[in-house]
FISEMAR-67147 format. One record per residue (C-alpha): z, y, x; chain; residue in three letters. Coordinates in Angstrom, 1 decimal, always signed. Each point is the difference from the previous one (the first is absolute). Layout:
<atoms>
<up Z	north Y	east X	mol A	type ala>;
...
</atoms>
This chain:
<atoms>
<up +129.7	north +91.4	east +184.2	mol A	type ile>;
<up -1.2	north -1.7	east +3.0	mol A	type lys>;
<up -3.5	north -0.3	east -1.2	mol A	type glu>;
<up +0.0	north +3.7	east -0.5	mol A	type leu>;
<up +1.5	north +0.5	east +3.9	mol A	type arg>;
<up -2.3	north -2.4	east +1.4	mol A	type ala>;
<up -3.0	north +1.8	east -2.3	mol A	type ala>;
<up +1.1	north +3.6	east +1.7	mol A	type ile>;
<up -0.2	north -1.4	east +3.9	mol A	type gly>;
<up +2.3	north +1.6	east +2.6	mol A	type pro>;
<up +1.8	north +2.9	east -0.4	mol A	type leu>;
<up +1.8	north +2.5	east +2.1	mol A	type ser>;
<up +2.1	north +3.6	east +0.2	mol A	type gly>;
<up +0.8	north +1.2	east -3.2	mol A	type arg>;
<up -2.7	north -2.2	east -2.1	mol A	type ser>;
<up +2.5	north -2.8	east +1.0	mol A	type leu>;
<up +2.8	north +1.4	east -0.7	mol A	type lys>;
<up -1.5	north +1.0	east -3.9	mol A	type tyr>;
<up -1.1	north -3.3	east -0.6	mol A	type cys>;
<up +3.4	north -1.9	east -0.5	mol A	type thr>;
<up -0.2	north -3.4	east -2.0	mol A	type asp>;
<up +1.4	north +2.6	east -3.1	mol A	type ala>;
<up -2.6	north +2.3	east +0.8	mol A	type cys>;
<up -2.6	north -2.8	east -0.3	mol A	type leu>;
<up +1.4	north -1.5	east -3.2	mol A	type arg>;
<up -0.5	north +3.3	east -1.9	mol A	type arg>;
<up -3.2	north +0.2	east +1.1	mol A	type tyr>;
<up -0.7	north -3.5	east -1.4	mol A	type leu>;
<up +2.1	north +1.1	east -3.3	mol A	type glu>;
<up -2.2	north +3.1	east -0.5	mol A	type ala>;
<up -3.7	north -2.4	east +0.1	mol A	type arg>;
<up +1.8	north -2.8	east -1.5	mol A	type asn>;
<up +0.7	north -2.5	east +3.1	mol A	type trp>;
<up -4.0	north +0.3	east +0.7	mol A	type asn>;
<up +0.1	north +0.1	east +3.3	mol A	type ala>;
<up -3.4	north +1.5	east +1.2	mol A	type asp>;
<up +0.3	north +2.8	east -2.6	mol A	type lys>;
<up +3.7	north +0.5	east +1.5	mol A	type ser>;
<up -1.2	north -0.2	east +3.4	mol A	type lys>;
<up -3.0	north +2.9	east -0.7	mol A	type lys>;
<up +2.7	north +1.9	east -1.6	mol A	type met>;
<up +2.3	north -0.1	east +3.0	mol A	type leu>;
<up -2.6	north +1.2	east +2.4	mol A	type glu>;
<up -1.1	north +2.6	east -1.8	mol A	type glu>;
<up +3.6	north +0.7	east -0.3	mol A	type thr>;
<up +0.7	north -0.1	east +3.9	mol A	type leu>;
<up -3.4	north +1.8	east +0.7	mol A	type lys>;
<up +1.5	north +2.7	east -2.3	mol A	type trp>;
<up +3.5	north +0.4	east +1.8	mol A	type arg>;
<up -1.6	north +0.0	east +3.5	mol A	type ser>;
<up -1.9	north +3.1	east -1.1	mol A	type thr>;
<up +2.3	north +1.5	east -2.7	mol A	type tyr>;
<up +3.2	north -1.2	east +1.9	mol A	type lys>;
<up +2.5	north +0.8	east -2.6	mol A	type pro>;
<up +2.9	north -1.2	east +2.2	mol A	type glu>;
<up -0.5	north +2.8	east +2.1	mol A	type glu>;
<up -0.3	north +3.2	east -2.5	mol A	type ile>;
<up +3.5	north +1.7	east +0.2	mol A	type arg>;
<up +2.2	north +2.4	east -2.2	mol A	type trp>;
<up -1.0	north +2.7	east +1.9	mol A	type his>;
<up -3.4	north -0.3	east -1.0	mol A	type glu>;
<up +0.1	north +0.1	east -3.4	mol A	type val>;
<up +3.5	north +1.3	east -0.7	mol A	type ala>;
<up -1.8	north +3.4	east -2.2	mol A	type val>;
<up -1.2	north -2.9	east -2.3	mol A	type glu>;
<up +3.5	north -1.2	east -0.8	mol A	type gly>;
<up +1.5	north +3.6	east -0.2	mol A	type glu>;
<up +0.5	north -0.1	east -3.9	mol A	type thr>;
<up +0.7	north -3.5	east -0.2	mol A	type gly>;
<up -2.9	north -1.1	east -1.7	mol A	type lys>;
<up +0.4	north -3.6	east +1.8	mol A	type val>;
<up +3.0	north -1.1	east +1.5	mol A	type tyr>;
<up +1.9	north -3.4	east +0.8	mol A	type arg>;
<up +3.3	north -0.1	east -1.9	mol A	type ala>;
<up +3.6	north -0.4	east +1.2	mol A	type ser>;
<up +0.4	north -3.1	east -2.7	mol A	type phe>;
<up -1.6	north -3.2	east -0.6	mol A	type his>;
<up -1.1	north -2.1	east -3.0	mol A	type asp>;
<up +1.9	north -3.3	east -1.5	mol A	type arg>;
<up -1.8	north -1.8	east +3.0	mol A	type his>;
<up +0.7	north +2.3	east +2.9	mol A	type gly>;
<up -3.3	north +1.1	east +0.0	mol A	type arg>;
<up -1.1	north +3.4	east +1.5	mol A	type thr>;
<up -0.6	north +2.6	east -2.7	mol A	type val>;
<up -2.7	north +3.3	east +0.2	mol A	type leu>;
<up +0.3	north +2.7	east -1.9	mol A	type ile>;
<up -3.2	north +1.5	east -1.0	mol A	type leu>;
<up -0.2	north +3.2	east -1.8	mol A	type arg>;
<up -4.1	north +1.2	east -0.3	mol A	type pro>;
<up +1.5	north +3.5	east -1.5	mol A	type gly>;
<up +1.1	north +1.1	east +2.9	mol A	type lys>;
<up -2.8	north +0.3	east +1.9	mol A	type gln>;
<up +0.0	north +2.6	east +2.3	mol A	type asn>;
<up -3.3	north -0.5	east +2.4	mol A	type thr>;
<up -3.9	north -0.4	east -0.5	mol A	type thr>;
<up -1.1	north -2.3	east +3.0	mol A	type ser>;
<up -0.5	north -3.4	east -1.7	mol A	type leu>;
<up -0.2	north -1.9	east +3.6	mol A	type asp>;
<up +3.3	north +1.9	east +0.5	mol A	type asn>;
<up +1.3	north -1.3	east -3.1	mol A	type gln>;
<up -0.9	north -3.5	east +0.3	mol A	type leu>;
<up +1.4	north +0.2	east +4.0	mol A	type arg>;
<up +3.5	north +1.0	east -1.2	mol A	type his>;
<up +0.1	north -2.9	east -2.4	mol A	type leu>;
<up -1.6	north -2.7	east +2.1	mol A	type val>;
<up +3.1	north +1.5	east +2.5	mol A	type tyr>;
<up +2.5	north -0.7	east -3.0	mol A	type leu>;
<up -1.5	north -3.2	east -0.3	mol A	type ile>;
<up +0.4	north -1.4	east +3.5	mol A	type glu>;
<up +3.8	north +2.0	east -0.2	mol A	type asn>;
<up +0.6	north -2.5	east -3.6	mol A	type ala>;
<up -0.8	north -2.8	east +2.1	mol A	type ile>;
<up +1.5	north +0.6	east +2.7	mol A	type leu>;
<up +3.2	north +0.1	east -1.8	mol A	type asn>;
<up +0.0	north -2.9	east -2.2	mol A	type leu>;
<up +2.9	north -2.2	east +0.3	mol A	type pro>;
<up -0.8	north -3.5	east +1.9	mol A	type glu>;
<up +0.2	north -2.0	east -3.2	mol A	type thr>;
<up -2.8	north +2.4	east -1.6	mol A	type gln>;
<up -3.5	north +1.0	east +0.8	mol A	type glu>;
<up -0.8	north +2.2	east -3.4	mol A	type gln>;
<up +0.7	north +3.2	east -1.0	mol A	type met>;
<up +0.1	north +1.7	east -3.6	mol A	type ala>;
<up -1.4	north +2.9	east -1.2	mol A	type trp>;
<up +1.7	north +3.0	east -2.4	mol A	type leu>;
<up -2.4	north +2.5	east -0.9	mol A	type ile>;
<up +1.0	north +3.2	east -2.2	mol A	type asp>;
<up -2.8	north +1.7	east -1.7	mol A	type phe>;
<up +1.8	north +3.3	east -0.6	mol A	type thr>;
<up -2.8	north +2.9	east +0.7	mol A	type gly>;
<up -2.9	north -2.6	east +0.6	mol A	type trp>;
<up -3.4	north +1.8	east -1.4	mol A	type thr>;
<up -3.4	north -1.7	east -0.6	mol A	type leu>;
<up -2.1	north +3.4	east +1.2	mol A	type ser>;
<up +1.7	north -0.2	east +3.9	mol A	type thr>;
<up -0.3	north -4.1	east +0.1	mol A	type ser>;
<up -1.9	north -1.1	east +3.1	mol A	type val>;
<up -3.6	north -0.7	east -0.3	mol A	type pro>;
<up -0.7	north -3.8	east -1.6	mol A	type ile>;
<up -1.8	north -0.6	east +2.8	mol A	type lys>;
<up +2.8	north +0.8	east +2.1	mol A	type ser>;
<up +2.1	north -1.5	east -2.0	mol A	type ala>;
<up -1.7	north -3.6	east +0.3	mol A	type arg>;
<up -0.4	north -0.2	east +3.9	mol A	type asp>;
<up +3.6	north +0.7	east +0.5	mol A	type thr>;
<up +1.0	north -2.9	east -2.5	mol A	type ile>;
<up -2.3	north -2.4	east +1.5	mol A	type asn>;
<up +1.3	north +1.2	east +3.8	mol A	type leu>;
<up +3.5	north -0.6	east -1.2	mol A	type leu>;
<up -0.8	north -3.1	east -2.5	mol A	type gln>;
<up -1.9	north -1.3	east +3.3	mol A	type asn>;
<up +2.4	north +0.7	east +2.7	mol A	type his>;
<up +3.4	north -0.7	east -1.5	mol A	type tyr>;
<up -0.6	north -2.8	east -2.0	mol A	type pro>;
<up +2.9	north -1.7	east -2.2	mol A	type glu>;
<up +2.6	north +2.8	east +1.5	mol A	type arg>;
<up +0.4	north +1.6	east -3.5	mol A	type leu>;
<up +2.6	north -2.0	east -2.4	mol A	type ala>;
<up +0.2	north +2.4	east -2.7	mol A	type ile>;
<up -1.1	north +3.8	east -1.1	mol A	type ala>;
<up +1.3	north +1.9	east -2.8	mol A	type phe>;
<up -2.1	north +2.6	east -1.0	mol A	type leu>;
<up +3.0	north +2.3	east -1.8	mol A	type tyr>;
<up -1.0	north +2.3	east -3.2	mol A	type asn>;
<up -3.8	north +0.7	east +0.5	mol A	type pro>;
<up -1.3	north +2.9	east -2.3	mol A	type pro>;
<up -2.7	north -1.2	east -2.3	mol A	type arg>;
<up -2.7	north +1.5	east +2.1	mol A	type ile>;
<up +0.4	north -2.1	east +2.5	mol A	type phe>;
<up -1.5	north -3.0	east -2.5	mol A	type glu>;
<up -3.3	north +1.2	east +1.3	mol A	type ala>;
<up +0.6	north -0.2	east +3.5	mol A	type phe>;
<up +1.4	north -3.4	east -0.4	mol A	type trp>;
<up -2.5	north -1.6	east -2.0	mol A	type lys>;
<up -2.4	north +0.9	east +3.4	mol A	type ile>;
<up +2.4	north -0.6	east +2.5	mol A	type val>;
<up +1.4	north -3.7	east -1.0	mol A	type lys>;
<up -3.8	north -1.4	east +0.2	mol A	type tyr>;
<up +0.6	north +0.3	east +4.1	mol A	type phe>;
<up +2.8	north -1.8	east -0.1	mol A	type met>;
<up +0.2	north -3.7	east +0.3	mol A	type asp>;
<up +1.6	north -2.4	east -2.6	mol A	type ala>;
<up +3.1	north -0.8	east +1.9	mol A	type lys>;
<up +0.4	north +3.7	east +0.6	mol A	type thr>;
<up -0.6	north +1.1	east -3.5	mol A	type phe>;
<up +2.7	north -2.3	east -1.3	mol A	type gln>;
<up +2.9	north +1.9	east +2.2	mol A	type lys>;
<up -1.1	north +3.2	east -1.1	mol A	type val>;
<up +2.7	north +1.1	east -3.0	mol A	type lys>;
<up +0.1	north +2.6	east -2.1	mol A	type phe>;
<up +3.3	north +1.4	east -1.1	mol A	type val>;
<up +1.1	north +2.4	east -3.4	mol A	type tyr>;
<up +3.3	north +0.9	east -0.3	mol A	type pro>;
<up -0.7	north -0.6	east -4.2	mol A	type lys>;
<up -1.4	north -3.3	east +0.9	mol A	type asn>;
<up +3.6	north -2.6	east +0.4	mol A	type thr>;
<up -2.2	north -2.8	east +0.9	mol A	type glu>;
<up -1.6	north +2.1	east +3.1	mol A	type ser>;
<up +3.4	north +1.5	east +1.0	mol A	type val>;
<up +1.5	north -3.2	east +0.0	mol A	type glu>;
<up -2.7	north -1.5	east +2.2	mol A	type leu>;
<up +0.8	north +2.7	east +2.8	mol A	type met>;
<up +3.9	north -0.3	east -0.5	mol A	type arg>;
<up -0.5	north -3.7	east +0.8	mol A	type ser>;
<up -1.2	north +0.9	east +3.2	mol A	type tyr>;
<up +2.3	north +2.9	east +0.7	mol A	type phe>;
<up +3.8	north +0.7	east +0.0	mol A	type asp>;
<up +0.4	north +3.1	east -2.3	mol A	type glu>;
<up +2.8	north +1.4	east +2.2	mol A	type glu>;
<up -2.8	north +0.6	east +2.5	mol A	type asn>;
<up -2.9	north +0.5	east -1.7	mol A	type leu>;
<up -1.2	north +3.8	east -0.1	mol A	type pro>;
<up +0.9	north +2.0	east -3.2	mol A	type thr>;
<up -3.7	north +1.1	east +0.1	mol A	type glu>;
<up -0.3	north -4.2	east -0.7	mol A	type phe>;
<up +2.5	north -0.1	east -2.7	mol A	type gly>;
<up +2.8	north -0.9	east +2.5	mol A	type gly>;
<up +3.3	north +1.7	east +0.8	mol A	type lys>;
<up -0.5	north +1.1	east +3.7	mol A	type ala>;
<up -1.0	north +3.2	east +0.5	mol A	type val>;
<up -2.0	north +0.3	east +3.2	mol A	type leu>;
<up -1.2	north +2.7	east +2.3	mol A	type glu>;
<up -2.5	north -0.2	east +2.6	mol A	type tyr>;
<up +0.9	north +2.0	east +2.8	mol A	type asn>;
<up -2.8	north +0.2	east +2.7	mol A	type his>;
<up +2.0	north +1.0	east +2.8	mol A	type glu>;
<up +1.9	north -3.2	east -0.4	mol A	type glu>;
<up -2.9	north -2.2	east -0.6	mol A	type phe>;
<up -1.6	north +1.0	east +2.7	mol A	type ser>;
<up +2.6	north -0.8	east +2.4	mol A	type lys>;
<up +0.1	north -3.4	east -1.4	mol A	type gln>;
<up -3.7	north -0.3	east +0.4	mol A	type met>;
<up +0.2	north +0.8	east +3.4	mol A	type asn>;
<up +2.5	north -2.6	east +0.9	mol A	type gln>;
<up -2.1	north -2.5	east -1.7	mol A	type asp>;
<up -2.9	north +1.1	east +2.2	mol A	type asp>;
<up +2.4	north -1.0	east +3.2	mol A	type ile>;
<up +0.2	north -3.3	east -1.8	mol A	type lys>;
<up -3.6	north -0.7	east -0.6	mol A	type ser>;
<up -0.9	north +1.2	east +3.4	mol A	type ala>;
<up +2.6	north -2.9	east +1.6	mol A	type asn>;
<up -1.7	north -2.4	east -2.8	mol A	type leu>;
<up -3.3	north +0.7	east +1.1	mol A	type trp>;
<up +0.8	north +0.5	east +3.8	mol A	type gly>;
<up -0.9	north +3.4	east +0.3	mol A	type phe>;
<up +0.9	north +1.8	east +3.1	mol A	type asp>;
<up +3.8	north +0.4	east +0.2	mol A	type asp>;
<up -0.1	north +3.8	east +0.9	mol A	type lys>;
<up -1.8	north +0.6	east -3.5	mol A	type phe>;
<up +1.6	north +2.8	east -1.9	mol A	type gln>;
<up -0.3	north +1.2	east -3.7	mol A	type cys>;
<up -0.3	north +3.9	east -0.2	mol A	type ile>;
<up -0.1	north +1.6	east -3.8	mol A	type gly>;
<up +2.4	north +2.3	east -1.6	mol A	type asn>;
<up +2.0	north +0.7	east +2.9	mol A	type gly>;
<up +1.5	north -3.6	east +0.2	mol A	type his>;
<up -0.9	north -2.4	east +2.7	mol A	type ser>;
<up +0.4	north -3.7	east -0.4	mol A	type gly>;
<up +3.6	north -0.2	east +1.4	mol A	type ser>;
<up +1.4	north +1.5	east -2.9	mol A	type asp>;
<up +2.4	north -1.4	east -2.8	mol A	type val>;
<up -2.0	north -1.2	east -2.7	mol A	type ala>;
<up +2.3	north +0.1	east -3.5	mol A	type pro>;
<up -2.6	north -0.8	east -3.0	mol A	type glu>;
<up -0.1	north +1.6	east -3.1	mol A	type pro>;
<up +3.1	north +0.2	east -2.3	mol A	type val>;
<up +1.5	north +0.1	east -3.3	mol A	type cys>;
<up +0.9	north +3.1	east -0.9	mol A	type leu>;
<up +1.7	north +2.0	east -2.9	mol A	type ala>;
<up -2.0	north +0.1	east -3.0	mol A	type pro>;
<up -2.1	north +3.3	east +0.4	mol A	type ser>;
<up -3.2	north +1.7	east -1.9	mol A	type ala>;
<up -3.0	north -1.6	east +0.6	mol A	type arg>;
<up -2.7	north +1.7	east +2.2	mol A	type ala>;
<up -3.0	north +1.4	east -1.6	mol A	type thr>;
<up -2.8	north -2.2	east +1.6	mol A	type pro>;
<up -3.2	north +1.1	east +1.4	mol A	type ala>;
<up -2.9	north +0.6	east -2.8	mol A	type ser>;
<up -2.4	north -1.7	east +2.3	mol A	type asp>;
<up -0.7	north -4.0	east -0.1	mol A	type ala>;
<up +0.1	north -2.4	east +3.2	mol A	type trp>;
<up -2.5	north -1.9	east -1.2	mol A	type gly>;
<up -0.7	north -3.7	east -0.2	mol A	type leu>;
<up +1.4	north -1.8	east +3.1	mol A	type phe>;
<up +3.5	north +1.7	east -1.2	mol A	type ser>;
<up -0.6	north -1.1	east -3.5	mol A	type val>;
<up -1.5	north -3.3	east +0.0	mol A	type ile>;
<up +2.0	north -2.1	east +2.5	mol A	type pro>;
<up -2.2	north -2.0	east +2.5	mol A	type pro>;
<up -1.0	north -3.3	east +0.0	mol A	type met>;
<up +2.6	north -1.4	east +3.1	mol A	type met>;
<up +1.5	north -2.6	east -1.7	mol A	type tyr>;
<up +1.0	north -2.9	east -2.3	mol A	type gly>;
<up +3.1	north -1.9	east -0.2	mol A	type thr>;
<up +1.0	north -3.3	east +2.5	mol A	type cys>;
<up +0.0	north -2.2	east -3.0	mol A	type his>;
<up +3.1	north -1.9	east +2.0	mol A	type arg>;
<up +1.6	north +2.8	east -0.4	mol A	type leu>;
<up -0.8	north +1.4	east -3.5	mol A	type tyr>;
<up -1.2	north -1.6	east -3.5	mol A	type pro>;
<up -4.0	north +0.5	east -1.0	mol A	type pro>;
<up -0.2	north +3.4	east -1.8	mol A	type ile>;
<up +0.8	north -0.3	east -3.8	mol A	type ser>;
<up -2.2	north +0.9	east -2.6	mol A	type ser>;
<up +2.6	north +2.4	east -1.4	mol A	type lys>;
<up -0.6	north +1.8	east +3.4	mol A	type glu>;
<up -4.0	north -0.7	east +0.1	mol A	type lys>;
<up +0.1	north +2.5	east -3.6	mol A	type his>;
<up +2.4	north +2.9	east +1.4	mol A	type ala>;
<up -2.9	north +0.9	east +2.5	mol A	type cys>;
<up -2.4	north +0.9	east -2.2	mol A	type glu>;
<up -0.2	north +3.8	east -1.2	mol A	type met>;
<up +1.6	north +0.3	east -3.5	mol A	type pro>;
<up -1.4	north +2.4	east -2.5	mol A	type thr>;
<up +1.7	north +1.3	east -3.1	mol A	type arg>;
<up +1.9	north -2.4	east -0.7	mol A	type lys>;
<up +1.6	north -2.0	east +2.7	mol A	type leu>;
<up -1.0	north -2.3	east +1.6	mol A	type pro>;
<up -3.2	north -0.8	east -0.4	mol A	type asn>;
<up -1.5	north -2.7	east +2.5	mol A	type pro>;
<up -3.4	north -0.2	east -1.7	mol A	type asn>;
<up -0.8	north +3.5	east +1.6	mol A	type leu>;
<up -3.8	north -0.1	east +1.5	mol A	type thr>;
</atoms>
């Protein structure tokens, strides 16, 4: 870490705040502790952050993307206390790839903002209801999105569960998986309700009482865009304070100011499941980006059992030899 810090030289402002020891370690882990490769990766991220300015994105700028609840931060954590993002690509409601990516980046930053002090990573739950191959994003856009998130959020993903993807997703996966590095590939797990091994793996990460019914759990969650907007506006103030923005900063969106109290989504009594939109969100909501890896001091290496779970099964489950 000291070698990498010396290599990148003096920093100031947001770059200095971003480059904590924990941050440098994540970049080193992502490049197998090669200081030169880690330096190049980190410098590219700092350049990207200086132009894209992900920490300056505010909810009112991307709120329209979240109206259907296609991506949102859950009100529960996994068994390790990680922040959880729920993605529902079948609830796509817009067409601009740039705006969709900006919305995703905002929620990744928000998930990181809300991590407990003892945790650096997040978990992803992806519900494929309503996903269709015909409306997926172009492969080039999918590849560019994966590369962006893989390179600029290293070692931020602990696990991503793709729940009950349709058979047609197999063709998409065969192409997409080659854009992913080995570490990230191992963190993508396919779960099928009738495949006991894959279900048990997912439940080893989540309490069944917290897990939504869409993922085979017992919790019935209803996304409330108005309440979630209040919560995000409140978090925008937290982010502004963290990054040292002007204290006159205001959140304006959906008729709510940042001063509103923002309750999290809550479990409700069982109700009929909403009918998802027929179009699909595209890759960057389907294949969790490569932000990721587990701090080896906190978590054990990925087992061979878990490695098999990331392969897309065909008719007989699981089939880890699919190519």
